[in-house]
PyMOL CGO cylinders between C-alpha atoms (Angstrom):
from pymol import cmd
from pymol.cgo import CYLINDER

trace = [
    CYLINDER, 95.42, 104.87, 100.05, 95.04, 107.54, 102.68, 0.3, 1, 1, 1, 1, 1, 1,
    CYLINDER, 95.04, 107.54, 102.68, 96.64, 107.24, 106.11, 0.3, 1, 1, 1, 1, 1, 1,
    CYLINDER, 96.64, 107.24, 106.11, 93.11, 107.16, 107.54, 0.3, 1, 1, 1, 1, 1, 1,
    CYLINDER, 93.11, 107.16, 107.54, 92.15, 104.14, 105.44, 0.3, 1, 1, 1, 1, 1, 1,
    CYLINDER, 92.15, 104.14, 105.44, 95.47, 102.43, 106.22, 0.3, 1, 1, 1, 1, 1, 1,
    CYLINDER, 95.47, 102.43, 106.22, 94.90, 103.03, 109.92, 0.3, 1, 1, 1, 1, 1, 1,
    CYLINDER, 94.90, 103.03, 109.92, 91.38, 101.53, 109.80, 0.3, 1, 1, 1, 1, 1, 1,
    CYLINDER, 91.38, 101.53, 109.80, 92.53, 98.48, 107.85, 0.3, 1, 1, 1, 1, 1, 1,
    CYLINDER, 92.53, 98.48, 107.85, 95.67, 97.95, 109.96, 0.3, 1, 1, 1, 1, 1, 1,
    CYLINDER, 95.67, 97.95, 109.96, 93.74, 97.97, 113.24, 0.3, 1, 1, 1, 1, 1, 1,
    CYLINDER, 93.74, 97.97, 113.24, 91.48, 95.23, 111.94, 0.3, 1, 1, 1, 1, 1, 1,
    CYLINDER, 91.48, 95.23, 111.94, 94.55, 92.95, 111.87, 0.3, 1, 1, 1, 1, 1, 1,
    CYLINDER, 94.55, 92.95, 111.87, 95.65, 93.85, 115.40, 0.3, 1, 1, 1, 1, 1, 1,
    CYLINDER, 95.65, 93.85, 115.40, 95.83, 91.04, 117.93, 0.3, 1, 1, 1, 1, 1, 1,
    CYLINDER, 95.83, 91.04, 117.93, 97.35, 91.98, 121.31, 0.3, 1, 1, 1, 1, 1, 1,
    CYLINDER, 97.35, 91.98, 121.31, 96.30, 92.15, 124.94, 0.3, 1, 1, 1, 1, 1, 1,
    CYLINDER, 96.30, 92.15, 124.94, 93.87, 94.94, 125.73, 0.3, 1, 1, 1, 1, 1, 1,
    CYLINDER, 93.87, 94.94, 125.73, 93.48, 95.99, 122.11, 0.3, 1, 1, 1, 1, 1, 1,
    CYLINDER, 93.48, 95.99, 122.11, 91.56, 99.24, 122.05, 0.3, 1, 1, 1, 1, 1, 1,
    CYLINDER, 91.56, 99.24, 122.05, 92.83, 100.26, 125.48, 0.3, 1, 1, 1, 1, 1, 1,
    CYLINDER, 92.83, 100.26, 125.48, 96.54, 99.55, 125.40, 0.3, 1, 1, 1, 1, 1, 1,
    CYLINDER, 96.54, 99.55, 125.40, 98.96, 102.13, 124.03, 0.3, 1, 1, 1, 1, 1, 1,
    CYLINDER, 98.96, 102.13, 124.03, 101.94, 100.33, 125.62, 0.3, 1, 1, 1, 1, 1, 1,
    CYLINDER, 101.94, 100.33, 125.62, 101.94, 97.38, 123.25, 0.3, 1, 1, 1, 1, 1, 1,
    CYLINDER, 101.94, 97.38, 123.25, 102.14, 99.29, 119.97, 0.3, 1, 1, 1, 1, 1, 1,
    CYLINDER, 102.14, 99.29, 119.97, 104.71, 101.68, 121.47, 0.3, 1, 1, 1, 1, 1, 1,
    CYLINDER, 104.71, 101.68, 121.47, 106.99, 98.79, 122.33, 0.3, 1, 1, 1, 1, 1, 1,
    CYLINDER, 106.99, 98.79, 122.33, 106.35, 97.17, 118.97, 0.3, 1, 1, 1, 1, 1, 1,
    CYLINDER, 106.35, 97.17, 118.97, 107.25, 100.42, 117.20, 0.3, 1, 1, 1, 1, 1, 1,
    CYLINDER, 107.25, 100.42, 117.20, 110.57, 100.59, 119.10, 0.3, 1, 1, 1, 1, 1, 1,
    CYLINDER, 110.57, 100.59, 119.10, 111.32, 97.00, 118.21, 0.3, 1, 1, 1, 1, 1, 1,
    CYLINDER, 111.32, 97.00, 118.21, 110.59, 97.41, 114.52, 0.3, 1, 1, 1, 1, 1, 1,
    CYLINDER, 110.59, 97.41, 114.52, 112.65, 100.61, 114.37, 0.3, 1, 1, 1, 1, 1, 1,
    CYLINDER, 112.65, 100.61, 114.37, 115.48, 98.66, 115.95, 0.3, 1, 1, 1, 1, 1, 1,
    CYLINDER, 115.48, 98.66, 115.95, 115.18, 95.98, 113.27, 0.3, 1, 1, 1, 1, 1, 1,
    CYLINDER, 115.18, 95.98, 113.27, 115.60, 98.64, 110.61, 0.3, 1, 1, 1, 1, 1, 1,
    CYLINDER, 115.60, 98.64, 110.61, 118.67, 99.98, 112.38, 0.3, 1, 1, 1, 1, 1, 1,
    CYLINDER, 118.67, 99.98, 112.38, 120.13, 96.48, 112.54, 0.3, 1, 1, 1, 1, 1, 1,
    CYLINDER, 120.13, 96.48, 112.54, 119.59, 95.86, 108.84, 0.3, 1, 1, 1, 1, 1, 1,
    CYLINDER, 119.59, 95.86, 108.84, 121.27, 99.20, 107.99, 0.3, 1, 1, 1, 1, 1, 1,
    CYLINDER, 121.27, 99.20, 107.99, 124.15, 98.36, 110.36, 0.3, 1, 1, 1, 1, 1, 1,
    CYLINDER, 124.15, 98.36, 110.36, 124.67, 95.07, 108.53, 0.3, 1, 1, 1, 1, 1, 1,
    CYLINDER, 124.67, 95.07, 108.53, 124.67, 96.90, 105.18, 0.3, 1, 1, 1, 1, 1, 1,
    CYLINDER, 124.67, 96.90, 105.18, 127.56, 98.94, 106.56, 0.3, 1, 1, 1, 1, 1, 1,
    CYLINDER, 127.56, 98.94, 106.56, 129.35, 96.00, 108.18, 0.3, 1, 1, 1, 1, 1, 1,
    CYLINDER, 129.35, 96.00, 108.18, 128.77, 93.17, 105.75, 0.3, 1, 1, 1, 1, 1, 1,
    CYLINDER, 128.77, 93.17, 105.75, 128.01, 95.00, 102.52, 0.3, 1, 1, 1, 1, 1, 1,
    CYLINDER, 128.01, 95.00, 102.52, 130.56, 97.78, 102.54, 0.3, 1, 1, 1, 1, 1, 1,
    CYLINDER, 130.56, 97.78, 102.54, 127.72, 100.31, 102.60, 0.3, 1, 1, 1, 1, 1, 1,
    CYLINDER, 127.72, 100.31, 102.60, 126.23, 99.05, 99.35, 0.3, 1, 1, 1, 1, 1, 1,
    CYLINDER, 126.23, 99.05, 99.35, 122.42, 98.84, 99.52, 0.3, 1, 1, 1, 1, 1, 1,
    CYLINDER, 122.42, 98.84, 99.52, 121.34, 95.93, 97.37, 0.3, 1, 1, 1, 1, 1, 1,
    CYLINDER, 121.34, 95.93, 97.37, 117.84, 95.42, 95.96, 0.3, 1, 1, 1, 1, 1, 1,
    CYLINDER, 117.84, 95.42, 95.96, 117.47, 92.45, 98.35, 0.3, 1, 1, 1, 1, 1, 1,
    CYLINDER, 117.47, 92.45, 98.35, 118.31, 94.63, 101.32, 0.3, 1, 1, 1, 1, 1, 1,
    CYLINDER, 118.31, 94.63, 101.32, 115.94, 97.35, 100.06, 0.3, 1, 1, 1, 1, 1, 1,
    CYLINDER, 115.94, 97.35, 100.06, 113.15, 94.81, 99.85, 0.3, 1, 1, 1, 1, 1, 1,
    CYLINDER, 113.15, 94.81, 99.85, 113.89, 93.69, 103.43, 0.3, 1, 1, 1, 1, 1, 1,
    CYLINDER, 113.89, 93.69, 103.43, 113.85, 97.31, 104.61, 0.3, 1, 1, 1, 1, 1, 1,
    CYLINDER, 113.85, 97.31, 104.61, 110.57, 97.93, 102.77, 0.3, 1, 1, 1, 1, 1, 1,
    CYLINDER, 110.57, 97.93, 102.77, 108.97, 95.14, 104.78, 0.3, 1, 1, 1, 1, 1, 1,
    CYLINDER, 108.97, 95.14, 104.78, 110.32, 96.48, 108.07, 0.3, 1, 1, 1, 1, 1, 1,
    CYLINDER, 110.32, 96.48, 108.07, 109.18, 100.04, 107.19, 0.3, 1, 1, 1, 1, 1, 1,
    CYLINDER, 109.18, 100.04, 107.19, 105.71, 98.59, 106.63, 0.3, 1, 1, 1, 1, 1, 1,
    CYLINDER, 105.71, 98.59, 106.63, 105.83, 97.06, 110.12, 0.3, 1, 1, 1, 1, 1, 1,
    CYLINDER, 105.83, 97.06, 110.12, 106.84, 100.45, 111.56, 0.3, 1, 1, 1, 1, 1, 1,
    CYLINDER, 106.84, 100.45, 111.56, 103.88, 102.01, 109.74, 0.3, 1, 1, 1, 1, 1, 1,
    CYLINDER, 103.88, 102.01, 109.74, 101.57, 99.36, 111.16, 0.3, 1, 1, 1, 1, 1, 1,
    CYLINDER, 101.57, 99.36, 111.16, 102.64, 100.10, 114.74, 0.3, 1, 1, 1, 1, 1, 1,
    CYLINDER, 102.64, 100.10, 114.74, 102.31, 103.86, 114.13, 0.3, 1, 1, 1, 1, 1, 1,
    CYLINDER, 102.31, 103.86, 114.13, 98.75, 103.21, 112.93, 0.3, 1, 1, 1, 1, 1, 1,
    CYLINDER, 98.75, 103.21, 112.93, 97.96, 101.04, 115.94, 0.3, 1, 1, 1, 1, 1, 1,
    CYLINDER, 97.96, 101.04, 115.94, 99.43, 103.61, 118.33, 0.3, 1, 1, 1, 1, 1, 1,
    CYLINDER, 99.43, 103.61, 118.33, 97.48, 106.41, 116.71, 0.3, 1, 1, 1, 1, 1, 1,
    CYLINDER, 97.48, 106.41, 116.71, 94.31, 104.35, 117.08, 0.3, 1, 1, 1, 1, 1, 1,
    CYLINDER, 94.31, 104.35, 117.08, 95.04, 103.63, 120.73, 0.3, 1, 1, 1, 1, 1, 1,
    CYLINDER, 95.04, 103.63, 120.73, 95.64, 107.36, 121.33, 0.3, 1, 1, 1, 1, 1, 1,
    CYLINDER, 95.64, 107.36, 121.33, 92.48, 108.30, 119.40, 0.3, 1, 1, 1, 1, 1, 1,
    CYLINDER, 92.48, 108.30, 119.40, 94.54, 110.20, 116.84, 0.3, 1, 1, 1, 1, 1, 1,
    CYLINDER, 94.54, 110.20, 116.84, 93.98, 110.25, 113.10, 0.3, 1, 1, 1, 1, 1, 1,
    CYLINDER, 93.98, 110.25, 113.10, 97.08, 109.44, 111.06, 0.3, 1, 1, 1, 1, 1, 1,
    CYLINDER, 97.08, 109.44, 111.06, 96.09, 111.99, 108.42, 0.3, 1, 1, 1, 1, 1, 1,
    CYLINDER, 96.09, 111.99, 108.42, 96.01, 114.67, 111.13, 0.3, 1, 1, 1, 1, 1, 1,
    CYLINDER, 96.01, 114.67, 111.13, 99.37, 113.51, 112.54, 0.3, 1, 1, 1, 1, 1, 1,
    CYLINDER, 99.37, 113.51, 112.54, 100.93, 113.66, 109.07, 0.3, 1, 1, 1, 1, 1, 1,
    CYLINDER, 100.93, 113.66, 109.07, 99.39, 117.05, 108.20, 0.3, 1, 1, 1, 1, 1, 1,
    CYLINDER, 99.39, 117.05, 108.20, 100.47, 118.54, 111.57, 0.3, 1, 1, 1, 1, 1, 1,
    CYLINDER, 100.47, 118.54, 111.57, 103.99, 117.25, 111.11, 0.3, 1, 1, 1, 1, 1, 1,
    CYLINDER, 103.99, 117.25, 111.11, 104.40, 118.73, 107.67, 0.3, 1, 1, 1, 1, 1, 1,
    CYLINDER, 104.40, 118.73, 107.67, 102.92, 122.05, 108.80, 0.3, 1, 1, 1, 1, 1, 1,
    CYLINDER, 102.92, 122.05, 108.80, 105.42, 122.12, 111.70, 0.3, 1, 1, 1, 1, 1, 1,
    CYLINDER, 105.42, 122.12, 111.70, 108.39, 121.33, 109.42, 0.3, 1, 1, 1, 1, 1, 1,
    CYLINDER, 108.39, 121.33, 109.42, 107.38, 123.86, 106.78, 0.3, 1, 1, 1, 1, 1, 1,
    CYLINDER, 107.38, 123.86, 106.78, 107.03, 126.49, 109.45, 0.3, 1, 1, 1, 1, 1, 1,
    CYLINDER, 107.03, 126.49, 109.45, 110.48, 125.69, 110.78, 0.3, 1, 1, 1, 1, 1, 1,
    CYLINDER, 110.48, 125.69, 110.78, 111.90, 125.85, 107.32, 0.3, 1, 1, 1, 1, 1, 1,
    CYLINDER, 111.90, 125.85, 107.32, 110.22, 129.23, 106.72, 0.3, 1, 1, 1, 1, 1, 1,
    CYLINDER, 110.22, 129.23, 106.72, 111.70, 130.55, 109.98, 0.3, 1, 1, 1, 1, 1, 1,
    CYLINDER, 111.70, 130.55, 109.98, 115.08, 128.97, 109.17, 0.3, 1, 1, 1, 1, 1, 1,
    CYLINDER, 115.08, 128.97, 109.17, 115.05, 126.82, 112.30, 0.3, 1, 1, 1, 1, 1, 1,
    CYLINDER, 115.05, 126.82, 112.30, 114.70, 123.39, 110.71, 0.3, 1, 1, 1, 1, 1, 1,
    CYLINDER, 114.70, 123.39, 110.71, 118.18, 122.56, 112.02, 0.3, 1, 1, 1, 1, 1, 1,
    CYLINDER, 118.18, 122.56, 112.02, 118.88, 122.44, 115.71, 0.3, 1, 1, 1, 1, 1, 1,
    CYLINDER, 118.88, 122.44, 115.71, 117.04, 120.78, 118.51, 0.3, 1, 1, 1, 1, 1, 1,
    CYLINDER, 117.04, 120.78, 118.51, 114.03, 121.24, 120.72, 0.3, 1, 1, 1, 1, 1, 1,
    CYLINDER, 114.03, 121.24, 120.72, 110.46, 120.42, 120.00, 0.3, 1, 1, 1, 1, 1, 1,
    CYLINDER, 110.46, 120.42, 120.00, 109.22, 123.98, 120.23, 0.3, 1, 1, 1, 1, 1, 1,
    CYLINDER, 109.22, 123.98, 120.23, 111.68, 125.89, 118.04, 0.3, 1, 1, 1, 1, 1, 1,
]
cmd.load_cgo(trace, "trace")
């Protein structure tokens, strides 16, 4: 499945206020889902002595899917194509690697 097809299919399942003209909702949802991933990883460290079990991996896979859904919804709200977002990101990272500036900080390095 391409990101484009995922984005199209995901948005068909979207139910939230102002769908189609509301980038706030998927942004907040994305933050919440990313937080859920962080919480699950934290509990692997705290409760599982850092051992990632298959059960925990399955839980993380579900949460990662939710993150992907919110990214797709946000891209749609911003009139961005997920394929373009992914391609631009890889091009940026490969350029940074080529110029040996993949480490460090700043968006425009």
